[in-house]
Every structure is written in structure tokens, then in C-alpha cells.
N, C-alpha and C positions, 0 to 999 in steps of 0.2 A: 472238540475238550470235550473233558471229562463228567460234566452236568451238561451236557448238548442236548434241551431239550426242557429237561425238568423241570418243575415248578416248587421254587421253596417258598416258606411262609418264615421269616426271624422275627421275634413280637421283642418289643424294648426296643427300636433300632432308630431311636429319635436324635441321640447325641449325636452332636460332632466330634466329641473324641471318643466313644465309644465302643465297648466290645461289638453292641449289636450293629452299628454301621460298619464296621470291620468286618465281620463276618459277611452282614447283607453285598458289599461290595465283591469280599472275594467268591461268592458261590458267583455271580454274576458273570467276573472276569472270567470264572470257570465253566459259561454256558447257561446255565441257569437265569431265567426268571421268577424275579424276586420280588412277593411282598414284603413290604414290613407294617408293624404297626407303632403306634403311639397311643397316648390319650393328652396327659394334661401338657404335654412337649410336641403335640402333634406336627407344629410348623417344622420341626426338627425331621419330621418321619419322611411326610414332601419334599425336604431337598433331598433326603437319602434317595427317595424316588429317582429327583432329578440326576443324583450323582447316577444312578443307574442306567436310567437310558440317554445320558450320552456314550454309555459304555457300547450301547447298539442292542441291550437285550429289553424286554419287554420287563416294566416294572407297573406296582400300582401299592399307594400307604391306602391305609383302611384305619381312622381312629377307632379303637375298639377299648372299650374295658373292662381288662384281661380278666377281672375277678367277679365280673358279672357276667353267669352261663350264658345267660339269652343273648346278650350284648356281643360274646366271643361268636354264640352259631351265628349270629347276623353275620357278622364282620368276616367270618370262613366264608359263608353263603358267598359273599360279595365277592373275595378273593377269586374264589372255583369259576365266578360270573365271567369275572376279569382276564383272569390268566388261565382255566381250567383248573383239572384236581389236582391238589398238592403231594407230592410224592416226597419230599424233604421239608421236617420242619424241626427248627431251633426253638425253643422255649429257653428265652433269654431274657424273658422282662419278669425286675423284681426289684422290689420296696425292701431296706434295707432296717428302715422303720428307727426307733431312734433308742440311744444307749441308757436304755434307765436299770436300775436292778428292781428285779423281782416284787420287790414291797409296793415302788411308786409306780407301776408297768399299770397305762390303760387299756384294757382287758378290748375295746374298742378299736381303738391303733395296733395292736397284737395281732386282732382277726385280720383287722384288713392287712396287714405285712403277708401273712401268710395267707390272705388268698392271692394277694397279688402276685406270691413267688412260687407255692406249689398249687394251690389248687387252676392259678390258670394254666400251668402246664397239663391237667388231666382235662380241661375244658377242651384244651388245642387237641391233645390227644384223641380224643372220643370224636369231634367232628370232623378229622381226618383221618380214622381209621376203616371206616368202610372203601370209601375210594383206594386207600392203598391193600384192603385185603384184597378186594376189586383187579386192582393191577397186579398185584404180585409181588407188590414192589413198593419198598419205603423205608425211609433214614428217619430216624428220629435220634437228636440231641438234644441234653437236657444239661443247661449250665449251670453246675454247682458250684461251691464256696469251700473254701476250707473253714470256714464258721461251722459247716454241718459233719465238716471230721472233729473237729478240734472244739467248736463250742468258742464263745465270745462272753467275756462280762458286758452285759447289757444288752445282750442281744440272743435273749431269748424266742423272739419273735424269726426271725433274719435264720438262725441259727438251728429251730427244730423243721422251716419251711424249708430248704437246703439241703439237712440229711433227708427228711423227706421225699427229695426228687434221686436220692440213689436208691431209695427202695420202691419209689416208681420206677427209675427204668429198669431196676433189674425186674420187677413184676412185666414191663409191657415186653419185654425181651425175651421171659418163656411167652408170653401168647404172641408172640410176632412171629417166633421162627419158623411155624408152620407156610407163613404168607410170605415168608421171602422180605420181613419187615424187623431192620435191627433197630436198636435202641441204646442209646451211648449216652455216659456224661464225660462232663467236661468237669474237674474237679479243677479254680481257677485260686490262686492267691489273693494278692495283691496287685491289680494293673493299673497303668499310669492313664486314667482317662481323664474327663474333665471333671468327675468326683471331687469338692475341697477334701485335703488333706495337708494339715498343720504341716510345717517343716520338720519339728521335732518328732513328727508319731512318724514321719516319713524316713527320719534317718534311723533312728527305732528299729523300725522293719529292714530297712535296707541292713543293719548290722546282723540279724538274724537270720538273713538270706544267705544259703552256701554260694548265689550267685551274685550278691552286693547290689542288685538292684530290682525293679521292678520289672512288673512283665508287659511289654508291648500289647496292645490292644489285636497286633498281627499276626503275634505269636500264638493266642489263641484263635484268630480266624483260621489261621492258616493247619490246627490241632482239627477243628471244627469241617475245613473242607476235606479232609482225609474220611473223616467219618460219613459224611454226606457223598462220599465217592463208593464204584465198586471195589476201590485196591482195599476195602476195609468188609468185605462183605464175610470173612470170617471172623468180627469181633462184635459182639456181642451182650449187652449185659456189663459191659466193662465201666470203669471208672478212670478216665487217662488223667494222670496226675501233672499238674503243668502249676505246682507251687513255689519253684525254685527251690528247694529243700527247706521251704517253712517249717515243714513237719520233723524234719532228722531232728538230731539232737547238736546244737551249733553254741559253739561257747568261745 
């Protein structure tokens, strides 16, 4: 298998129909031993870990408040003690926050959303970096969003954090080159997950998409699997577009 023997960490992999779960299972099917994180929905992360174990791979669910650096440091050390040094990191954890205009924004909520989405990625990168440098191998994949390139009404926290992930991706790619560490981002539009989406909103979105449908979590997972493999060794600092044409002029 293409990822046989590698240890992967996927953050935010606790939802039954989420992108994180699809990514974790796909990496496991390709041979990786996979750790998954969850916090408020930690039981879901444990369920994903059981699914991975059923595939014959080692797995571990760890409860981490990813916005807290010290808790992230503890959690990643726990993963390393169970599975070994991490060579594949997928930063998927995010908090969309509230759809609130600027004048009514609660700054505590704003900071929490940015911390969960952006700061958490840097926390995980920092805590896995030394091992990747020592191994002279690493694959870091950041899951970003259409909001990070197009903005979103009432989404200043989420859009700012997702845009920040793109800048972080490029900076990490620059530093990682000498150590055979690649860092890429996957730009996601709207995926068909268990996140609530009103029918009228979904219909309006589908009309804007060239594909006329939302993406499936598995399609995102397949892109991540490619970026985690040696087939993408020459690709770094890139933003893989999986928007379904949402960023194109459609009428």
C-alpha cells in the first residue's frame, strides 16, 4: 500500500458523515496507522478509531482542545507514545462560528473560531515538525475553504482563519523543502456532510456550482490521499481547488 507503515494524524475527525472521518478511513485503507482527534464530539472520534481498527490498521482517538497549545502538545505526545512519530498531518479541525455582521460580533466567539481553525493547525505543525525533520519526510495537508478566498457575509472569523491557512501552507512549504516535507492545502467549497444546511440554501448553492451538486466527503479524502502519498512529492505550497466551479462566473 502507498502509505504502509506511515503514521497519520487527522484533526476534527469525529463526525459520522464528516470530511475528517472520510480522510482518516481513506488513509487507513492505503496502509497508514491513523490517530484522530475530537473534543466536544469525542465519542464520534472513538467510533472512527474503531472503524480504522476494523480495517486492520492501528488507530488511536485522542481528546484534544486544538485551540489550546498546551493541550495539543499533550495530545500529540500521547499519539506518539501509542503509534510512533507522525509523518502525515491533516489539519481539518475548524469552527465556522456564527453568521453575524461585524457590528454584532462577539469578539470572544471570533477569537475562539480563529483559534480552533487556524491556531490549531500551527500548534499541530509545530509539535510534529521536529520528528518530520529528523525523518527527512513529512506530508502536511491543510483543509481550507471557499470562504478563505471569496469571503462570506457574517463570516469574518471563519474566512479570516481559512485565508490564514493558505498563507500558513505556503510558509511551511518554504521551510519544509530542505527536509523533504511538503505542505499543501485543499480548497473545499460546500461538502455534503452532516452539518445542517437548509434546503433553500442548498438549492441556491447547487445552482451556482458548475457541477450542480455539492462535493462528497470521499472526493475531498481522495485529494488528501494523493497529497499524503509519494505521488505528490513534487507538489508543495499548492492550493488544490475542489470548489466544483463555485469560484467561476456562473449564470
